[in-house]
N, C-alpha and C positions, 0 to 999 in steps of 0.2 A: 397441485403442488409441483408435479413434474414439469408441466408446461412452463411454469415460472422459472425453474432452475436452468432451463435451456438458455435463458438470456443472461445469466450470470457468468461473466468471463473476464479474462485478463485482456487489456488492450495495450499495455506496455510493461516491460520489465526493465527497471532503470538502476544504475549504480553510479557512484562517484567515489573517487579516492579520498576526498575531503568531506568533512561534516559542514553543514550549514550552507551548502551551495546547490545549485540545480544539478540534477542527475541526467545522465545520458541514457537514452533508450537503446538497450542492447538486443531487444526483441526476445531474448531467452536468457536463462540463468540457471544456476544450480543452488538450490536451498540446502544448506548443511545443517543437520540435526544439532540442536543446542547452540548454534552459532549465528545463522542468518544467511543472507545472500552472498555467495562467494564473490570476493573482490570489492565489496562495498565497505565504506568507512564505518558504518554503524553496526556491522557484524561483530558479535562478541557474546560473552557469557553474561547476558543481562536480559531484562524483560522487554526491551524495545529492539529486538533483533531485525524485524522487518516492518516497514511502514506501508500502509495502503491508503489510497485516496480514490474516491469515485470520480470518473470522468464527468458525471453530472455536477459534482462540486466545482470542478475546473470550468465547466460551461457557465456556471453562475458568474464566475469572474470575467469570462469572455463577454457575457451579457452586460457587464458593467463597463465594458470598453477596454479591458486589459488584454494585452497581446501575450497570452500565456499558453503553454502547451504541456504535453506529457513530460513528467519529470521536473517541471519548473518549480514545484513546491517540495522538492527533495523526497518525493515518495518513491519507494522501491517498486511498488506494484500499483498500476492504475487499473481500476475495475470498471465494469459496465453492468448495469442492471441489478445492483445490490445496494441497499441502504446501509452503508457501513456503520454510521453512528448509532443505528438502532440495535446493533448487535451488542450483547452484554458481555462483560468480562467473563472469561471461561468458555465462551462459545468456541467450538472447534469447527474447522472447515478444511476441505481438501481442495487441492489445486492440481489439475492434470491427473496423471495415473497414480503417483506415489506420495506427493507431499501432503503433510498434515500439519496445520497450524492451529494455535490457540490464541484468542484475543486476550491481551494482557492490559491494554490501556485504550481508553477512548479520548481522543484529543490530547493536548499537552499544554503546559504553561510555558509561555515564552517570556523570559525575564527581560530580554532586550530584543530590539528589532534586529533580525539577522539579515544576512546578505540577500536572502530570498525576498524579504519584505521590500528592500530597496530596489531590487531588480524587477519585481513583479508589481509593486505598488500596494500590495496587500498579501496576507497569508491566511489561507483557510485551513492549513494543517492543524492549528490549535483547536479549531472548532469541529472539523469534519473528518479529520484523518484518524486512523486507528493504528494500533501497534500490536504485533503478534510475536509469539515465540515459535520456533520451528520444532515440532515434536517428532516428525519423520521427514527426512530430507528427500530430495528428488529434483529432477530437471523440470523447469516450468518454461512456458513460452506463450507468446501472444496467441490468443484464441482458445487457450486452455479453459475448460469449464471450472467454475468454482461451485462447490456443493457445501452448503451450510448444514451441519448435522442438527437434527431436531433435538431439542431438550427433552429429556425423559423425566 
């Protein structure tokens, strides 16, 4: 199990001032307890404070011929080496030294095609993205390890 967790890491930390648009990779950020990622439009007192998407999911879109990159699906955190949609609601995970998050939603319903759909040609967030609440804040950055807590 320890060998497996060494591959689970952040490869981008992205924010945007507006909702429904691509996010910019800042390479680091500050998670604020009960709020989300500092400076991001989605931060707030609700259950979808932080969005995560696996690079493996983005690669599926690249394999279909789409020219997409990190942050293009409006994810706050792009991960590597972790099957995000397989996590269950209530799963807790740490990022870096201090941050603790809890999975609150798997995927989402898109009622209308957003700007991301039109810019990227498809959107995988509704199927493969996850959302989390920040239980303990802290600085996060690219290459920080993600550790999923074992269910007891």
